C-alpha positions in Angstrom: -8.0 21.0 5.1 -7.3 17.5 4.7 -5.6 14.2 6.4 -3.3 13.2 3.6 0.4 14.0 4.0 2.2 15.9 1.6 3.4 12.9 0.1 0.1 11.5 -0.5 -0.9 14.5 -2.1 1.9 15.0 -4.4 1.0 12.0 -5.6 -2.6 12.6 -5.9 -1.8 15.8 -8.5 1.0 13.4 -10.4 -2.2 11.3 -11.6 -3.9 14.1 -12.5 -2.0 15.8 -14.2 -1.8 12.6 -16.2 -4.9 12.3 -16.8 -5.5 15.4 -17.3 -3.3 15.1 -20.0 -4.0 12.4 -21.5 -7.2 14.0 -22.1 -5.6 17.0 -24.6 -6.3 19.5 -21.7 -3.8 22.6 -21.7 -2.9 24.2 -18.5 -6.0 27.2 -18.9 -8.7 24.1 -19.4 -6.9 21.9 -16.2 -7.1 25.0 -14.3 -10.7 26.1 -15.0 -11.8 22.0 -14.1 -9.9 22.4 -10.7 -11.1 26.0 -10.0 -7.4 26.1 -8.8 -7.4 29.7 -7.3 -6.5 32.6 -8.8 -2.9 32.6 -7.8 -2.1 30.2 -10.3 -1.0 30.8 -12.9 -0.8 28.6 -16.3 3.2 28.7 -16.0 3.4 26.4 -12.6 1.6 23.5 -14.3 4.7 21.7 -15.0 5.7 22.0 -11.1 2.6 20.3 -10.4 3.7 17.7 -13.1 7.1 17.1 -11.2 7.2 18.3 -7.9 4.0 20.6 -6.4 1.3 19.6 -4.7 -2.2 21.1 -5.7 -3.6 23.7 -3.4 -5.2 22.4 -0.4 -8.2 24.0 -1.1 -12.6 22.1 -0.7 -12.9 22.9 -4.2 -9.9 21.8 -5.8 -9.9 18.3 -3.7 -13.9 17.6 -4.4 -12.9 18.4 -7.8 -9.6 16.3 -7.8 -11.9 13.2 -5.9 -14.0 13.2 -8.6 -11.8 13.0 -11.6 -9.9 10.6 -9.7 -13.3 8.3 -9.5 -14.2 8.9 -13.1 -10.6 7.1 -13.6 -11.5 4.2 -11.6 -14.7 4.3 -13.6 -13.2 4.0 -16.8 -10.9 1.5 -15.5 -13.4 -0.7 -15.1 -15.4 -0.1 -18.2 -11.8 -0.7 -20.6 -10.0 -3.0 -18.2 -7.3 -3.6 -21.0 -7.5 -1.0 -23.3 -5.8 2.3 -21.8 -6.8 4.1 -25.0 -10.1 3.0 -25.1 -10.2 5.2 -21.7 -9.0 8.2 -22.9 -11.3 8.2 -26.6 -13.5 7.7 -24.7 -13.7 11.0 -22.6 -12.9 12.4 -26.5 -15.4 11.4 -28.2 -19.3 12.7 -28.6 -21.6 11.1 -26.1 -25.8 10.1 -26.7 -26.1 10.6 -22.8 -24.3 14.4 -22.9 -26.3 15.7 -26.1 -23.0 14.3 -28.9 -20.7 16.2 -26.4 -17.4 15.1 -25.1 -17.6 14.0 -21.9 -14.2 16.6 -21.3 -16.2 19.0 -23.2 -18.9 18.6 -20.3 -16.8 18.6 -17.6 -15.0 21.8 -19.0 -18.0 23.9 -19.7 -20.0 22.8 -17.4 -17.8 22.6 -14.6 -18.7 20.7 -11.3 -21.9 20.0 -12.3 -20.4 18.2 -15.4 -18.3 16.2 -13.2 -20.7 15.0 -11.7 -22.6 14.0 -15.0 -20.4 11.9 -16.1 -19.0 10.3 -12.8 -22.9 9.7 -12.4 -22.9 8.1 -16.1 -20.0 6.1 -15.5 -20.5 4.6 -12.0 -24.2 3.8 -11.2 -23.1 3.7 -7.4 -22.3 7.0 -7.2 -24.9 8.1 -8.8 -27.5 6.1 -6.1 -25.5 7.7 -3.4 -26.6 11.0 -5.0 -29.9 10.5 -4.9 -29.9 9.4 -1.3 -31.1 6.0 -2.6 -28.5 4.9 0.0 -29.9 6.3 2.7 -33.9 5.5 2.4 -32.2 1.8 1.7 -30.3 2.1 4.9 -33.1 3.1 7.1 -35.6 0.3 5.3 -33.0 -1.7 6.4 -33.2 -1.2 9.9 -36.8 -0.7 10.1 -37.3 -4.2 9.2 
């Protein structure tokens, strides 16, 4: 389904597991957040951390993409303070009705991930609204 090699998918899986565990998520929350297939059991999470890649599923891949973009945006916000990146995700935020961004992502699933990413990365929000396409059309017409 993807053009990534198995090694690249394993690296992406380990990176995502490291991120989610730093945010304090347990196996059930990780499974829910990534919308892993029902065939994946909580006891398999250790395998994803060490050796296996997440299933090559369009929904899982899309959600992984959102998480990794959130991670990149947090690096932009807090380039020298990794502790603050994890703290920001766990703290209540006025933008999300005083809920922690990680709670929004878990409760709202993919739409919560999109909300958090849109808040952190204005270019993502710009692409999402269609502004990028409108800008390109206007630029070509000129």
